[in-house]
N, C-alpha and C positions, 0 to 999 in steps of 0.2 A: 286656214285659220291663223291669224296673226299670233305670234308668241312673244310675250313680253318678258324681258330679262331685267328690267329696271328695278324690280321689287326685291331682288335677292341681296341680302345684307351680309354676304360672306365676309369674314374678317378681312374686308377689302384692303385694310391698311397693311395686312401681313403679306409676306412674300413666300413663295414655295422654296424648296431646297435649291432649285436652280435659278432663283432670282426672279421668276415670272410672277405676275399677278394672276388672279383666278381666270381672267378672260383673254390671256395672251397665248399666242401660238409659239412654239419653238421656232428657231431659225429654219426656214424652208428654202432649200436651194435645189434647182432642177436644171437639167440640160436635155436637149433633144438631138436626135441623129448622132448618137455617140458611137454606134457600130455600123460601119459602112456595109458589112456583109449581110446585115439583116434588112428585111423589108421595112421595119420600123423599130426604133430603139429609144431608150431614155435612161437617164440616171437621176435619182432623186434622193435627197437627204431631208429627213425631218428630225432635227436635233442630231443625235448620234445614231439614229436608225438610217441605214444606207441600203438602197435597193437599185439593182439593174434590171431592166425589163426589155425584152425583145419580142417582136411580133413577126410571125411567119404566115403569109397568106394575104388575102384569100387564095387558096390553091386547091388542087385536086385532092380528094379524099385519099389518104394513104393507108397502107396496112395490108395485111394478108388477104386471102380470099374468104375470110370468115364473115359472120353475120354483121359485124360492125361496119365493115367497108360496104357491104350491100345496103345496109340501112342508110349510110351516108349518101350513097349514090341515088337512092330513091327519094330522099328528102328534097323539098322545094326550097328550103331555107338553109343557109350556111350553118354549120356547127361551130360553136365557139368552145374551144378546149383551153384549159389552163394547166400549166406545170409549174410547180414551186419547189425550190431547193433552198435549204438553209445551210450556210457555210459552217464548217466545224469551228471556225474561229470567230463566229458572229457574236458570241456572248462572252461573259467574263471568264467562264470556265470552258476550256476547249472540249468539244464533243468528239467522241470516237465515231468513226465511220460505221454506218450500218451495213447490213448484208448487201444491199443494193449499191453501195459505194457513195451514197449521198452524204450531205454534210451532217444531218441529224440522225443519230443512231437510236435514240430512245423512243418509247411509245408516245410520249408527250409530243416530241418533235413530229412524228408521223401524223398524229392527230391534228396538230397545228397546220401542217402542210396540206392535209386533205381538206380541212375546213377552209383555208384560204383559197385553194383550187376551186372548191364548189361555189364559194361566194363570188369569186371573180367571174367564173363561167356563167353563173346565173345572172349577175348584174349586167354584163355586157351582151348577153343574149337578148336582153330586153331593150338595150340602148342602141345596139348596132342595127343598121338596116340589113338584116340577114336575108331578106327576100330578094335583094339585088344580086346575091351570089348563090344560086341554087347548086346543089350537088358539090359543094366545096366546104373547106374547113379553114378556120382561123385559129392559130395556136398562139397563146400568150404564155411566154416563159418568164418567170420571175426568179431572180437570184437575190437572196437576202444576205448581204455582206456583213452587216452590223445590226444587232438587235438591241434597241433601248426603248422598247414599248411602241405601240401603235403600228405593228408591222402589217396588219391587214389594211389599215388606212393608207400607209405608204405604198403598199403594193397596188391598191386601186388607183391612186394618183399617178403612179409611174405607168401603169397599164394605159390610162387615158392618154398620156403624152405619146406613148409608143404607138398606139392605134392612130392617133392624129398624124404622126410621122409616116406611118405606112399608107396614109391616104384612105383609111377605112371610114366610110361615112357613118356618122352617129347622129342621134337626135340632139344630143348636147353633151357637155362634159359630165363625167362621173367623178365627183370629188368627195373626199372622206376625211374625217378626223374623229378623235375619240372625246368623250366627255365622261365625267365621273362625279363622285361625291366626296366631300371631305369626311374623314372619320368622325362620327359623332362622339360626344362625351359618354353617352350611354346608348346602347343599341336597342333598348327597350323603352316603351312609352311613346307617346305621341309628341313629346316636346323636344325631340333631338334636334340639334342645330346643324344638320348636314346641309351643305351648300354645294352647288354645282361647280365643277372645274373643267377647263378646256384643255385638250391635247395632253393626255397623260403620258408619262415616260416610265421606263422600268425603274423599280426601286424608288417610287415617288413618295415614300414616307407615309404609307397608309392610304394613298389615293386609289382605293379599290372600288369595286362595284361600278363598273363602267360599261359603256356600250360603244360599239363602233358603227358610225352611221355614214352613209353615202348619199349625196343628193345629186339629182340630174337637173341641170339648168340653173338659171339665175333666180328662180323662185324658191319655194320651200318644199318641193317634192322630195320625199325620202324614198329611195329605191333600195337601200340596203340598211338593215338594222340588226345588229348582233349584240345581244345582251349576254354578258359574261357571268353575271351573278345576280342574286336576288336583290330587288330594290322595292321599297315601298311604292305603292301605286301613286301616291300623291307627290312623289319626287320625280316621276318619269317626265312630266311636262317640263320641269325646270332643266333636266338634263337634255331633253330634246331641243329646247330653245337655245341653250348654249351650244349644242352640237351643230344646229342649223346655222347659227351665226358664224361658227368657226368654218363651216363648209363654204360659206360665202367669201370669207377671207382667203381660203385656199384657192377658190376658183379665180379670184382676181390675180393671185400670184401665178397660177398655171396659165391663165390667159395672157399674162405679160410675157411668159416664156415663149408661148406659141407665136405671139405677134413679133417678138424680137427675132425669132428664127425666120419668120416670113420676110421680115425686112432684110435680113442677111441674104436670103436666097434671091430676092428680087434685086438686091444690090449687085450680087455676083453675076446675075444674068445681064444686067444693064452694062456692067463693065466688060463682059465678054462680047456683047453686041457692039460696043463702041470700038473694038479693036479692028 
């Protein structure tokens, strides 16, 4: 179903606190093959949100002799697991270490990490050709170094690059960004003037009520959708349209990073062959 964003009249002449218009992404910078010791790795920045991702596997199911290891050995498809850690210095206020020694010590941080882990594992289980690696496991590890909003979207984008670097076959890219609504003048009544916004950041001046979406492929397929708060049903299509458009922009950027890395690898092979 085609989604049209041309009818939204957001105070288009106005700029957000960081100088962006309503449909502009933050600066997105990414690198691939950043850690030689990992099977696949990536580093990604979305504005001031900074994420490192590594991939281990596909490899043998590890663990003790318990039921989890037995279940993994009996499965015909690979298991995709995700591990997320948030650095204590990632936010404005430094967090104390929790009991487990992780970066986030509060219940909110633990819930956030668990949510990101579950979403990443579910998204890539559907996208990765897991049937090619029976009785094995793929572990995606995400380290959030700096948090300024959209950490789930940044984690999904970084995981995509790391899996590509590891040579794990996938149906297509999983790309993600957030979208939200401008704060209305009045939150009651049918005539509020809420308009969609793309790529939200932390402390965005009331840019609340957002969703995080991930699309697979160059089309408009949505494979991940996380709604963070209540939104009027008539506003969902507008947010979805803006989010899908943002995912297309992110895909172009990530595809450019992958192609540039491929050219570097081919160039190095050619130079070594010429010696």
